[in-house]
NULO-889974 format. One line per 10 residues: number of its first residue (from 0); their letters; for each residue x, y, z of C-alpha. Coordinates in pm, 1 decimal. Each point is the difference from the previous one (the first is absolute). Last residue first. Example, Ala and Ser with C-alpha at 12.3 -4.5 7.8 and 13.67 -1.06 7.14 Angstrom:
2
1) sa) 1367.0/-106.0/714.0  -137.0/-344.0/66.0
REM end
This chain:
399
398) tksktplvel) 3410.6/186.7/1465.5  -340.0/114.5/114.8  -193.2/258.6/-195.8  -153.3/283.4/200.6  -376.8/-15.4/20.0  -188.2/146.2/-290.7  -239.6/292.4/49.6  -357.2/-71.1/-105.2  -109.3/284.7/-225.0  -363.2/105.4/38.9
388) ilegpgseki) -164.6/195.0/-278.4  -338.9/148.9/83.9  -298.1/92.1/-216.5  -334.9/146.1/108.5  64.3/325.8/-181.5  352.4/-21.8/-138.1  334.1/-162.5/73.9  6.7/47.1/376.5  324.9/-110.7/156.2  117.2/-280.4/225.1
378) rfspyfterl) 339.1/-125.6/111.2  25.9/-337.0/167.3  129.0/-198.1/295.2  -200.6/-319.2/56.8  -79.1/53.2/277.2  -35.5/318.6/204.1  -355.7/106.0/-79.7  -71.0/359.0/99.8  61.3/111.1/-357.9  -283.0/-230.6/-105.5
368) vqvladarge) -242.1/178.2/231.7  95.6/333.5/-152.3  -22.2/-118.5/-358.8  -348.0/-136.6/69.6  -102.5/340.9/131.4  134.4/156.3/-319.8  -209.3/-241.6/-206.1  -319.7/92.2/182.9  -206.9/-220.8/230.6  -315.3/-204.2/-62.0
358) wsvtvvaida) 172.3/-302.3/-146.6  66.1/-167.2/-331.8  358.7/-105.0/-63.4  164.6/-119.4/-319.8  335.9/-176.2/-11.9  247.2/0.6/-287.5  301.3/-227.1/37.6  347.2/29.2/-151.1  305.3/-218.3/63.3  -68.0/-237.7/-292.2
348) yaartyveag) -371.5/31.2/-74.6  -290.9/57.3/235.3  -359.4/90.1/-79.2  -306.3/181.7/126.2  59.2/-123.8/352.9  -308.1/92.6/198.7  -51.2/168.7/339.1  -346.9/92.9/123.4  42.7/222.4/304.1  -212.5/-54.2/310.1
338) pavgkliqrf) 284.9/81.0/234.4  275.7/200.9/-169.7  317.9/-57.3/201.9  -47.9/-375.9/34.5  -139.5/-67.1/-345.9  287.2/193.1/-150.2  255.3/-183.1/214.6  -141.5/-336.7/-106.2  20.5/102.1/-365.6  360.4/110.4/57.3
328) mrltdsdvgt) 88.6/-333.6/158.6  -139.1/-190.8/-299.0  192.1/227.3/-235.4  318.8/-46.4/203.3  -35.9/-378.1/-18.8  -74.6/3.0/-374.2  295.3/223.8/-84.6  11.0/379.8/-26.2  258.2/239.2/-141.3  -271.1/236.5/-120.6
318) imirvdakrl) -350.2/37.4/143.2  -256.5/182.5/-212.3  -298.6/119.0/202.3  -347.0/82.2/-133.4  -232.5/185.7/237.2  -377.9/46.8/11.4  -84.9/-305.6/-209.8  -213.1/39.1/-314.2  287.7/17.4/-246.7  -23.6/-337.6/-171.5
308) imkawqkfys) 157.0/-328.5/108.8  -55.2/-40.7/372.9  -269.7/258.5/66.3  -199.5/-65.3/-317.7  35.3/-376.3/32.8  -60.6/-39.1/372.9  -369.3/76.8/41.3  -95.8/-180.0/-320.9  202.0/-306.5/100.5  -161.6/-11.5/344.1
298) dflgpaienv) -349.5/36.7/-148.8  74.8/-276.5/-250.6  119.0/-228.1/278.7  -304.9/77.1/213.6  -234.2/-79.0/-288.9  183.5/-331.3/-65.8  -36.4/-151.3/348.7  -361.5/-102.5/54.5  -130.1/-8.1/-356.7  289.8/-226.3/-95.4
288) aglaaaavsk) -76.0/-248.6/277.7  -375.2/-7.4/-60.8  53.7/-40.6/-373.1  226.4/-300.3/58.2  -244.3/-161.9/243.7  -300.9/55.1/-227.7  181.6/-122.4/-311.4  127.0/-316.8/169.5  -343.3/-86.3/139.2  -157.7/71.2/-338.1
278) apdthgassv) 242.4/-240.0/-167.0  -78.3/-264.7/262.5  -375.0/11.5/-87.4  -205.0/-101.6/302.8  141.7/300.9/174.5  235.5/100.5/282.5  215.4/299.9/74.5  304.0/104.7/199.6  234.5/301.2/-2.0  351.6/49.1/133.1
268) tegsatvegn) 189.9/328.1/-19.8  331.7/155.7/-89.7  107.7/352.2/-89.6  276.6/196.4/-165.5  89.4/356.7/-97.7  308.3/171.7/-144.0  200.0/-314.9/-75.8  328.4/109.9/-158.8  101.9/-174.2/-323.5  224.2/290.6/-102.3
258) dsrviklscr) -146.2/158.6/-313.5  -306.8/-227.6/-5.8  -147.9/133.0/322.4  -202.0/-276.5/165.8  -353.8/-34.0/136.2  -30.8/-323.5/196.6  -277.0/-256.5/48.4  -30.4/-311.1/217.6  -320.6/-202.5/-3.2  -69.0/-322.5/184.8
248) tevftyddyy) -327.4/-146.7/-120.2  -189.7/-263.5/195.1  -248.0/-242.5/-155.6  -321.2/-182.5/89.1  -160.7/-235.5/-248.2  -365.4/-80.9/62.7  -198.7/-310.0/-94.0  -372.4/68.7/30.4  -272.5/-181.2/197.1  36.4/173.6/336.6
238) vkeskttktq) 356.9/116.6/-23.7  207.2/-288.6/-128.6  371.5/34.7/40.9  318.2/101.2/-175.5  278.9/151.3/207.7  284.5/250.8/2.3  54.4/18.8/-374.9  290.9/229.3/-77.7  27.7/345.4/-155.8  325.8/187.0/-56.2
228) vtgtifveve) -13.4/356.9/-127.2  364.4/100.9/-22.0  156.2/338.2/-66.5  104.0/266.8/-242.4  -127.0/343.7/-90.2  206.1/226.4/-222.9  106.4/363.1/-4.1  209.0/193.4/-252.3  -103.2/-186.3/-316.0  182.0/167.2/-289.7
218) srqavdcaaq) -7.5/-327.8/-200.2  376.7/-48.3/19.0  -24.9/96.9/366.6  -251.7/-276.2/67.7  214.5/-259.6/-178.4  300.7/90.5/212.5  -191.1/20.3/328.0  -160.9/-337.4/-68.9  339.5/-154.6/-78.4  144.5/147.5/320.1
208) ldepslsvdk) -287.7/-140.4/204.5  28.0/-338.0/-173.1  371.8/-21.3/82.8  -51.3/115.7/359.4  -267.0/-271.2/38.0  -323.1/5.9/201.6  -84.9/357.9/-98.4  -76.9/-112.0/-356.2  -326.3/-162.4/102.5  -58.2/-164.4/-335.6
198) ealtpavave) -284.1/5.4/-255.2  119.2/309.2/-190.5  359.1/-120.7/-11.1  35.2/-117.8/-358.2  334.7/146.3/-109.3  -143.7/182.6/-181.8  -306.8/212.8/63.8  -345.3/-64.3/-145.8  -168.4/340.7/-15.3  -341.9/-22.6/161.0
188) qkesvavgpk) -313.9/-13.3/-212.1  -318.8/189.1/78.5  -347.9/-145.6/-46.1  -31.0/-139.0/353.2  120.9/334.9/133.8  -309.3/165.1/-146.0  50.2/269.7/-264.5  -138.6/339.0/106.3  302.3/195.9/-111.3  232.6/-207.1/-220.6
178) dsgpewlyry) 288.7/-207.8/127.5  19.0/-269.3/-267.4  127.9/222.8/-280.0  360.3/-78.9/82.8  19.3/-308.8/227.5  -49.8/89.7/363.1  278.6/81.3/244.1  -211.3/178.9/260.3  -78.1/358.9/96.7  -192.8/67.7/318.5
168) qredimellr) -358.7/113.7/-38.6  -93.4/-119.0/349.2  -271.1/-224.0/-144.7  244.6/-133.3/-260.7  261.0/-91.3/261.4  -273.0/-161.2/208.3  -125.2/-197.2/-300.8  354.3/-117.9/-75.0  34.3/-112.6/362.1  -326.6/-193.2/-30.7
158) rravpttpqd) 118.3/-169.5/-318.9  325.3/-101.4/164.0  -185.4/-142.4/299.4  -222.1/-214.9/-222.3  287.9/-137.9/-207.3  -156.5/-347.3/-60.1  229.3/-255.8/159.7  359.3/-119.9/-9.2  44.3/-313.3/215.9  119.5/-15.5/361.6
148) dyteslfiyf) -345.9/-80.4/141.3  -130.2/308.6/-175.9  264.5/238.8/-128.1  36.2/366.8/-94.2  347.9/150.6/-46.7  3.7/369.6/-89.7  223.7/234.1/-200.7  -217.3/305.1/-70.5  80.9/318.7/-195.6  -44.2/370.4/70.9
138) lprlaprylf) 91.3/322.6/-188.0  63.8/307.8/209.0  -246.8/287.5/39.6  211.8/313.0/52.4  263.4/-177.7/-203.6  367.2/-18.4/88.8  232.1/180.7/-248.5  247.6/-238.9/-152.5  374.0/-43.5/-25.2  186.1/-310.4/-121.1
128) kkenldayik) -144.9/63.6/-344.4  339.5/-10.6/-178.1  -40.1/364.3/-109.3  -91.6/106.5/352.5  298.6/-183.8/141.9  229.4/173.6/-249.5  -136.9/348.8/65.1  20.8/-57.0/375.0  359.6/-115.7/-10.3  110.8/271.9/-241.2
118) ennvivdlai) -150.6/271.4/218.5  177.3/-125.1/311.5  347.2/-15.0/-150.4  177.2/-146.6/303.2  314.9/146.1/155.8  189.9/-252.3/210.7  257.0/95.4/264.4  198.1/-286.7/152.8  202.3/-44.9/317.4  175.6/-333.1/-27.9
108) frrggriest) 117.0/-266.0/244.9  163.8/-326.6/-102.6  18.1/-247.2/285.2  278.3/-115.7/233.7  -101.0/232.4/280.6  9.0/298.6/-230.2  167.2/-16.9/-339.5  -22.8/317.0/-205.2  -203.3/186.2/-261.4  -122.7/354.1/63.7
98) tvkrraifrn) -162.0/254.5/-231.9  -129.4/-253.3/-253.1  -192.0/200.9/-259.3  -301.5/-86.4/-208.0  -166.5/214.9/-264.0  -318.1/24.5/-208.1  -114.3/-353.3/79.6  -326.6/-98.7/-167.9  129.4/-165.7/-315.3  267.9/-178.5/203.4
88) lnqelypdll) -257.4/-219.0/175.2  -161.1/-160.4/-303.4  54.5/-365.0/98.9  -54.8/63.6/370.4  -304.7/211.9/-70.1  -166.4/-266.4/-213.1  77.5/-265.5/261.0  -186.5/207.1/262.7  -287.3/108.8/-225.2  -114.1/-341.8/-118.7
78) tqarlmsdtf) -112.1/-128.6/340.3  -110.0/357.1/71.9  -268.9/-26.5/-267.7  -185.3/321.7/90.5  109.3/320.2/170.1  -227.4/283.6/116.1  -61.7/361.8/-97.6  -162.8/293.7/180.7  335.3/118.6/133.4  157.4/-110.9/329.1
68) ylrgiaskva) 7.9/-351.1/-144.4  245.1/142.0/-255.5  256.0/16.4/280.7  59.3/-374.7/-22.8  156.8/50.9/-341.8  273.9/223.3/141.1  70.7/-255.9/271.6  20.6/-271.0/-264.7  253.6/200.5/-198.6  209.0/75.5/308.6
58) ricgervldd) -1.2/-357.6/128.0  106.6/-130.8/-339.0  281.8/255.7/-18.3  121.8/-84.8/350.9  6.2/-373.1/-73.3  187.8/63.9/-325.6  259.5/208.5/184.5  32.4/-270.2/266.8  55.1/-272.5/-257.7  266.7/204.9/-177.1
48) qskgyleyhf) 173.4/85.6/329.0  37.0/-362.8/101.6  -75.6/-210.2/305.5  -251.3/202.4/195.8  -64.6/307.1/212.7  -203.0/301.1/-109.5  -36.2/367.0/85.7  -264.2/144.5/-229.8  -87.8/349.5/-122.6  -290.0/67.7/-234.1
38) tllregaapp) -54.8/292.8/-236.6  -321.0/48.8/-198.6  -7.9/173.5/-337.5  -301.1/155.7/-170.5  -141.9/100.8/337.0  -373.5/-47.6/30.2  -78.2/-301.5/-214.4  -346.9/123.6/-83.5  -147.3/-324.1/-115.6  11.8/-90.7/-369.6
28) daarappvgg) -369.2/-16.4/-87.5  -144.0/-330.3/103.6  -256.7/-145.0/-236.0  -354.6/-33.3/130.9  -153.1/307.7/-161.9  192.9/-70.7/-321.1  -167.2/-341.5/-42.1  241.8/-291.3/42.0  52.6/-173.9/-332.3  370.9/-49.2/43.7
18) lalalvtval) -46.1/-193.9/319.3  54.0/-344.3/-148.4  262.5/138.4/-236.3  205.3/156.9/280.7  -24.8/-310.5/217.0  85.9/-225.2/-294.6  306.7/213.8/-70.9  108.2/-22.6/364.7  -37.6/-379.4/-14.5  188.9/-26.5/-329.4
8) ilrmtrstm) 287.1/214.5/129.2  16.0/-214.6/314.2  -2.5/-323.6/-198.7  279.9/131.2/-225.2  206.4/99.3/302.8  -44.9/-344.9/154.2  93.4/-166.2/-333.0  327.0/192.1/2.4  90.1/255.0/-269.8
REM end
C-alpha cells in the first residue's frame, strides 16, 4: 500500500470520525438515488484502450454523484472525494463494455458503455460522511483580519459581527455549553479552529481559502465570513487644547459557502473617526464600517440561502453534460428569457450542475421559453413539480 493511499484512507477516516457525532436531524439519509443502475455512453479518443476505459468509468461515477445535488443532499470534502473515487472506482461499476475499438486519425478510438451502481455509490458516500443535509439555519464562523497601522489590534469588528449574528439568531460555532439562551456574546467562547485562520482574511490566498473551507466543513460550518478591517492613522493634531488622533478604516467583508468557496455576498466601505484616545478612534471607525455594510450582507445571504440551497425557489433545474462555459451561458440565457428572474447555482460537480430559478412564471412556461433557445442544443423534460432535467447534447467528436 502506497503512502499516498494510506494518507487518503487516514483523511477519510478522520472525516468520518470528526462527523460521527452529528445529530440524527442533521445527518443525511441516503438520498433517493432514483434508478438503481445508471448507464452512460462515451466516445473517446486517446493513446490506449485501458486508459480510455478508466477515463470513461471515472466520468460515469462522478456524473452519477453529481446527480445527488438534485436531491436534498450536498457533498462535502471534495478535495478528498476525487482521489477516494479514483482509488475505489471498481466498487461502483456494475458493468463496462467496449462496443468499438479502432484507430482513427492515428489515435485510439473507443465507444464505451458504463453501468454505474447508483445505490452503492450513495450508500458508500453516506457511510463515509461525504454527504450531508444542508441546515435550514446554517452554522457560521468568522475568519477576519483586523489591524491598526499594520499591527494586529483589538478585534472590535469581530465582536460586532458576533453580536449581529446573535441578534439575528443565526447559529454560530460556539464551544459546547457556551451558546445558552440569554447569554451575552462577551460571555460566549468561540471554537478555536486548526489550522489557526480565525484572524486572517482567507479570501486573499487560494491556499488559505481551501484550508478555511476544509476546517469549516469538518466542523459542519456551511457559511463563513471573511475579510479585512484595516485601520491607519491619517493625522494627529491638536484640537483646541487636546491632542486628537484621526484614523481611517477600510473594511472588506465576504460571506462564503464552505462547500465550494463561492462568495455569495460582499461589500466594501471606508469609515473615519477621531478621538483623544487612539484606541477609541480605531474602535469607532471599525464599528462604523461594520455597521454600514454587514447588515446588507446578512440580508443578501438570508435571501439567497433558502432559494439557492433549500427548496424555496420556484424551479430547480439539473443540467447534465455541462461544463463551466456552458453553465455560464445557460445562466445568461435564463436571465435573458425570464426577465426579473433570480438565478442561482446550487452546486456543480463533474458534468452536472443544479440551478435554481425564482420568477413569477410557471415551470411549463419556462420550459417553453427554453425550447425557443437554439444554443446550446439540449433536450429537456419535467421531472416533477417545479423540477426540470436539461441534457446538453454533445457535439460530434473530431478525429
